[in-house]
C-alpha positions in Angstrom: 14.2 -68.9 84.1 17.7 -70.2 83.5 18.9 -71.0 80.1 19.0 -74.6 78.9 22.3 -76.4 78.6 23.0 -79.2 76.1 26.0 -81.0 75.0 27.1 -82.5 71.6 25.5 -85.8 72.4 22.0 -84.3 72.7 19.9 -84.3 69.6 18.3 -80.9 69.3 15.9 -79.8 66.6 14.5 -76.3 66.0 11.5 -75.0 64.0 9.2 -72.0 63.9 5.7 -71.2 62.7 4.1 -74.6 62.1 0.7 -72.9 62.1 -1.0 -76.3 62.6 -4.7 -76.1 61.6 -4.4 -72.7 59.9 -6.8 -72.8 57.0 -6.0 -69.4 55.6 -2.3 -70.0 55.2 -2.9 -72.8 52.6 -3.4 -71.6 49.0 -6.2 -74.1 48.4 -8.4 -73.1 51.3 -7.5 -69.5 52.0 -9.9 -66.5 52.1 -7.1 -64.1 51.8 -6.8 -62.0 48.7 -4.4 -59.7 47.0 -0.8 -59.4 48.3 -1.7 -61.7 51.3 -1.8 -64.6 48.9 2.0 -64.3 48.6 2.3 -65.7 52.1 0.2 -68.8 51.4 1.7 -72.3 51.5 1.2 -74.5 48.5 -1.2 -77.0 50.1 -4.8 -77.8 49.1 -5.9 -77.3 52.8 -4.7 -77.3 56.4 -5.1 -81.1 56.7 -2.6 -81.8 53.9 -0.2 -79.3 55.5 -0.6 -80.7 59.0 0.1 -84.3 57.8 3.2 -83.3 55.9 4.6 -81.2 58.8 3.8 -83.8 61.4 5.4 -86.6 59.3 8.5 -84.4 58.7 8.9 -84.0 62.5 8.2 -87.6 63.5 10.5 -88.9 60.8 13.4 -86.9 62.1 12.9 -86.3 65.9 13.1 -89.2 68.2 11.1 -89.7 71.4 14.0 -88.7 73.7 15.3 -85.8 71.5 14.6 -82.1 72.1 12.4 -80.1 69.8 12.3 -76.3 70.2 9.4 -74.4 68.5 9.8 -70.7 68.2 6.2 -69.8 68.2 2.8 -69.8 66.4 1.9 -73.3 67.3 -1.6 -73.9 66.1 -5.0 -72.4 65.0 -8.5 -73.7 65.0 -9.4 -73.7 68.6 -8.0 -74.5 72.0 -8.4 -78.3 71.5 -5.9 -78.2 68.6 -3.1 -77.2 71.0 -3.1 -80.6 72.7 -4.2 -82.5 69.6 -1.1 -81.5 67.6 1.2 -81.9 70.6 0.0 -85.4 71.1 0.6 -86.4 67.5 4.4 -85.6 67.9 6.3 -88.5 69.4 9.1 -86.4 71.0 8.6 -86.1 74.8 10.6 -82.9 75.1 9.1 -79.9 73.3 10.1 -76.4 74.4 7.9 -73.6 73.2 8.9 -70.0 72.7 5.7 -68.0 72.5 4.7 -66.2 69.2 2.1 -63.6 68.4 -0.5 -66.3 67.7 0.0 -68.2 71.0 -2.3 -66.0 73.2 -4.3 -69.0 74.4 -1.2 -70.8 75.5 0.2 -67.8 77.2 -3.0 -67.3 79.3 -3.5 -71.0 80.3 -1.5 -73.1 82.6 -3.4 -76.1 81.3 -2.2 -75.4 77.7 1.3 -74.8 78.9 1.4 -78.2 80.5 1.5 -79.7 77.0 5.1 -78.5 76.7 8.3 -79.1 78.6 8.9 -75.4 78.9 7.1 -72.3 77.8 8.6 -68.8 77.7 8.9 -65.7 75.6 12.7 -65.8 75.1 15.2 -68.6 75.3 19.0 -68.9 75.6 20.7 -72.2 75.3 24.3 -73.4 75.2 25.4 -76.5 73.2 28.8 -77.2 74.6 30.4 -73.7 74.3 28.0 -72.5 71.5 25.6 -69.8 72.8 22.3 -69.5 71.0 19.7 -66.7 71.5 16.1 -67.6 70.5 12.9 -65.6 70.2 9.8 -65.6 67.9 10.8 -62.2 66.5 14.1 -61.3 64.9 16.5 -59.1 66.9 19.0 -56.7 65.4 21.4 -56.9 68.3 21.4 -59.9 70.6 23.3 -61.2 73.6 26.9 -62.1 72.9 26.5 -61.2 69.2 30.0 -59.7 69.2 31.4 -63.0 70.5 29.8 -65.1 67.7 26.6 -66.3 69.4 23.8 -67.4 67.1 20.3 -65.8 66.9 17.4 -68.0 65.8 13.9 -66.7 65.3 10.7 -67.1 63.2 7.8 -64.8 62.4 8.9 -63.7 58.9 7.8 -66.7 56.8 10.8 -66.1 54.5 11.0 -68.3 51.4 14.8 -68.4 51.5 15.8 -68.2 55.1 19.6 -68.1 54.9 19.7 -65.6 52.0 17.5 -63.2 54.0 19.7 -63.4 57.2 22.6 -61.2 58.2 25.4 -62.3 60.3 24.9 -65.4 62.5 21.1 -65.1 62.4 18.6 -67.4 60.9 14.8 -67.5 60.5 14.1 -71.2 61.3 10.6 -71.1 60.0 9.2 -74.0 58.0 8.5 -71.8 55.0 12.2 -71.4 54.2 13.2 -75.0 54.6 10.7 -76.9 52.4 8.4 -77.4 55.4 11.1 -79.3 57.3 12.7 -78.7 60.6 16.4 -78.0 61.2 18.7 -80.0 63.4 21.0 -77.9 65.6 24.0 -79.3 63.7 22.5 -78.2 60.4 22.0 -74.7 61.7 25.5 -74.5 63.1 27.0 -75.6 59.8 25.0 -72.9 58.0 26.1 -70.1 60.3 29.5 -70.9 61.7 31.4 -69.2 58.9 29.2 -66.2 58.6 30.3 -62.7 59.7 30.3 -61.9 63.4 28.5 -58.6 63.6 29.6 -55.8 65.8 27.6 -53.8 68.3 28.4 -51.2 71.0 30.7 -53.7 72.7 33.1 -53.3 69.8 33.3 -49.5 70.2 36.4 -48.4 72.0 
């Protein structure tokens, strides 16, 4: 599937790991113990978390904007896939599949809730090239030319401080449960070091 092309007039928003409906990720309702508790979000239950995340999305993303989710959409049964999608006003939601999206991967019906569904996504915004996947990549396409790499999966508490080069975990955990606009991401990464790879070896 060809990569998506946008221009500076398009409103693009990017997030990862909403984990809608995930009871165990919330500190007040989890059954996790020990070190696993470090990964819990500070909510009394999944219902409180869902309302806050959905409100954060709908307060920022308009109906004709583009929302890209880099995986781990929802928990709690197949019905939640469409339920949470329908509570977001944005018409254009692109999903990059994560490790918890097995039901979406295996069902054309579930995939129909989204504008596009894939394992890996490349976009251009004007002349800015962006590589997206659920998982972090150490060496990505056009890295040596300054392309950006966005991902999720890690649930990092301080996203930018844990990134190297022009790479960012766009998960909700590292942005106070809020989504990023593309412009916010670009401003965070544009002055960071351009990493080298085998293309820079003479």
